[in-house]
NUKE-640615 format. One record per atom (N, C-alpha, C): residue in one letter; x negated, y, z negated. Coordinates in steps of 0.1 Angstrom, whole numbers, padded with zeros to 4 digits, always signed. Layout:
<recs>
AXYZ;...
</recs>
This chain:
<recs>
X-1875+0861-0143;X-1870+0850-0134;X-1869+0837-0142;X-1858+0831-0142;X-1855+0819-0148;X-1863+0808-0141;X-1866+0797-0148;X-1874+0786-0142;X-1866+0779-0131;X-1853+0781-0131;X-1845+0774-0120;X-1842+0783-0108;X-1847+0796-0109;X-1845+0805-0098;X-1854+0802-0086;X-1850+0805-0074;X-1858+0802-0062;X-1868+0814-0061;X-1880+0811-0057;X-1889+0822-0054;X-1886+0828-0041;X-1891+0840-0039;X-1890+0847-0026;X-1903+0844-0019;X-1902+0840-0006;X-1913+0838+0003;X-1913+0849+0014;X-1922+0858+0014;X-1922+0869+0023;X-1931+0865+0035;X-1924+0863+0046;X-1932+0860+0059;X-1935+0873+0066;X-1927+0884+0063;X-1930+0897+0070;X-1921+0907+0062;X-1927+0919+0062;X-1919+0931+0056;X-1921+0932+0041;X-1916+0943+0036;X-1916+0945+0022;X-1905+0956+0019;X-1901+0957+0007;X-1892+0966+0002;X-1899+0975-0008;X-1902+0987-0004;X-1909+0997-0013;X-1904+1011-0009;X-1907+1020-0019;X-1903+1034-0017;X-1916+1042-0015;X-1917+1050-0005;X-1909+1050+0007;X-1913+1038+0016;X-1906+1035+0026;X-1895+1043+0033;X-1881+1041+0026;X-1880+1030+0018;X-1867+1028+0011;X-1866+1039+0001;X-1853+1044-0001;X-1851+1053-0013;X-1851+1044-0025;X-1853+1051-0037;X-1852+1043-0049;X-1839+1035-0051;X-1828+1042-0047;X-1815+1035-0048;X-1814+1023-0039;X-1819+1024-0027;X-1819+1013-0017;X-1828+1002-0022;X-1839+1005-0027;X-1849+0995-0032;X-1843+0988-0044;X-1836+0995-0053;X-1829+0988-0064;X-1818+0979-0059;X-1810+0984-0049;X-1799+0975-0044;X-1805+0963-0037;X-1816+0964-0030;X-1822+0953-0023;X-1827+0943-0034;X-1833+0948-0044;X-1838+0939-0055;X-1827+0932-0062;X-1816+0939-0065;X-1805+0933-0071;X-1799+0921-0062;X-1797+0924-0049;X-1791+0914-0040;X-1801+0902-0039;X-1814+0905-0037;X-1823+0894-0036;X-1823+0885-0049;X-1822+0892-0060;X-1821+0885-0073;X-1809+0875-0074;X-1798+0880-0068;X-1786+0871-0068;X-1789+0859-0059;X-1795+0861-0048;X-1799+0850-0039;X-1808+0840-0046;X-1818+0846-0053;X-1827+0837-0061;X-1820+0828-0071;X-1810+0834-0077;X-1803+0826-0087;X-1793+0816-0082;X-1791+0816-0068;X-1783+0806-0062;X-1769+0811-0057;X-1767+0824-0060;X-1754+0830-0055;X-1755+0831-0039;X-1743+0830-0033;X-1742+0832-0019;X-1735+0845-0017;X-1740+0853-0008;X-1735+0866-0005;X-1727+0866+0008;X-1717+0875+0009;X-1709+0876+0021;X-1707+0891+0024;X-1699+0894+0034;X-1697+0908+0038;X-1692+0916+0026;X-1696+0928+0024;X-1703+0936+0033;X-1718+0936+0032;X-1723+0928+0023;X-1738+0927+0020;X-1745+0918+0029;X-1740+0907+0033;X-1747+0897+0041;X-1737+0890+0051;X-1744+0887+0062;X-1736+0879+0072;X-1745+0869+0078;X-1739+0858+0083;X-1747+0847+0089;X-1753+0852+0102;X-1765+0846+0105;X-1771+0849+0118;X-1775+0836+0124;X-1765+0828+0129;X-1768+0815+0135;X-1777+0816+0148;X-1778+0828+0154;X-1787+0830+0166;X-1801+0828+0162;X-1804+0830+0149;X-1818+0828+0145;X-1820+0813+0140;X-1811+0808+0132;X-1812+0795+0128;X-1802+0792+0117;X-1801+0779+0113;X-1792+0775+0103;X-1796+0781+0089;X-1787+0785+0081;X-1789+0791+0068;X-1796+0804+0069;X-1796+0811+0081;X-1802+0824+0082;X-1791+0835+0081;X-1794+0845+0075;X-1785+0856+0072;X-1792+0870+0073;X-1784+0880+0075;X-1789+0894+0075;X-1783+0901+0063;X-1792+0906+0055;X-1788+0914+0043;X-1787+0928+0047;X-1776+0935+0043;X-1775+0950+0047;X-1777+0958+0035;X-1786+0968+0036;X-1789+0977+0026;X-1787+0991+0032;X-1777+0998+0027;X-1774+1012+0032;X-1782+1022+0024;X-1789+1031+0031;X-1797+1041+0026;X-1792+1054+0031;X-1797+1065+0026;X-1793+1078+0030;X-1795+1081+0045;X-1807+1077+0050;X-1810+1079+0064;X-1810+1067+0073;X-1810+1055+0067;X-1811+1043+0075;X-1802+1032+0069;X-1799+1023+0078;X-1793+1010+0073;X-1804+1000+0075;X-1808+0994+0064;X-1819+0984+0064;X-1814+0970+0065;X-1821+0962+0072;X-1817+0948+0073;X-1829+0939+0068;X-1826+0929+0060;X-1835+0919+0056;X-1830+0906+0062;X-1837+0900+0071;X-1833+0887+0076;X-1839+0877+0067;X-1831+0868+0062;X-1836+0857+0053;X-1829+0844+0056;X-1836+0834+0050;X-1831+0820+0051;X-1831+0814+0038;X-1820+0808+0034;X-1819+0801+0021;X-1823+0787+0022;X-1834+0783+0016;X-1839+0770+0016;X-1835+0764+0002;X-1835+0750+0001;X-1832+0744-0012;X-1841+0749-0023;X-1853+0752-0020;X-1862+0756-0031;X-1868+0770-0030;X-1863+0779-0021;X-1868+0792-0019;X-1858+0801-0011;X-1861+0814-0011;X-1854+0823-0002;X-1865+0829+0006;X-1865+0826+0019;X-1876+0830+0029;X-1872+0843+0036;X-1880+0853+0034;X-1877+0866+0041;X-1885+0866+0054;X-1877+0867+0065;X-1883+0867+0079;X-1887+0880+0084;X-1879+0891+0081;X-1881+0904+0086;X-1874+0914+0078;X-1879+0926+0078;X-1873+0938+0072;X-1874+0949+0082;X-1863+0955+0085;X-1863+0966+0095;X-1851+0976+0094;X-1853+0988+0099;X-1842+0997+0099;X-1834+0995+0112;X-1821+0994+0110;X-1812+0991+0121;X-1805+1004+0125;X-1804+1007+0138;X-1798+1019+0143;X-1786+1016+0152;X-1784+1004+0156;X-1773+1000+0165;X-1765+0989+0158;X-1754+0985+0164;X-1746+0975+0159;X-1751+0961+0162;X-1759+0960+0172;X-1765+0947+0176;X-1779+0946+0171;X-1783+0934+0167;X-1797+0931+0163;X-1805+0931+0175;X-1816+0938+0176;X-1824+0938+0188;X-1829+0924+0191;X-1830+0920+0204;X-1834+0907+0208;X-1848+0904+0204;X-1857+0914+0204;X-1870+0912+0199;X-1871+0908+0184;X-1862+0913+0176;X-1862+0909+0162;X-1857+0895+0161;X-1847+0891+0168;X-1842+0877+0168;X-1853+0867+0172;X-1860+0871+0183;X-1871+0862+0188;X-1882+0861+0178;X-1887+0872+0172;X-1898+0871+0163;X-1894+0863+0150;X-1881+0864+0146;X-1876+0857+0134;X-1876+0842+0137;X-1872+0838+0149;X-1872+0824+0153;X-1886+0819+0153;X-1895+0827+0158;X-1909+0822+0159;X-1915+0821+0144;X-1912+0830+0136;X-1917+0829+0122;X-1911+0817+0115;X-1898+0814+0118;X-1891+0803+0112;X-1898+0790+0117;X-1901+0789+0129;X-1907+0777+0135;X-1921+0775+0128;X-1929+0786+0127;X-1942+0785+0120;X-1940+0780+0106;X-1930+0786+0099;X-1928+0782+0085;X-1924+0767+0084;X-1915+0763+0092;X-1911+0749+0092;X-1923+0739+0095;X-1932+0743+0104;X-1943+0735+0107;X-1953+0733+0096;X-1952+0742+0086;X-1961+0741+0074;X-1954+0733+0063;X-1942+0730+0064;X-1934+0723+0053;X-1936+0708+0055;
</recs>
């Protein structure tokens, strides 16, 4: 990691094998590394999630049996991971959105 790269702050979840396949774990690591170095991602890897908050996005990792989502927020000095979950429908579950909003409020209150 370069000294100018943003650290990852994990508020919840992790990327490990299992349940991620090795291929999916490597893809997640590569995409997170791009975010750390300041790159912005777009479809098909990432899409904005304004329902959670400003600068919030959902990272898509396709795996053999699951499509994984990493909900993250890009801060000026970090990439904050709010949630990691396996997604089975086209819509993000309301419970996931609500818990991400709660974690984000808690994170902001500490800043």
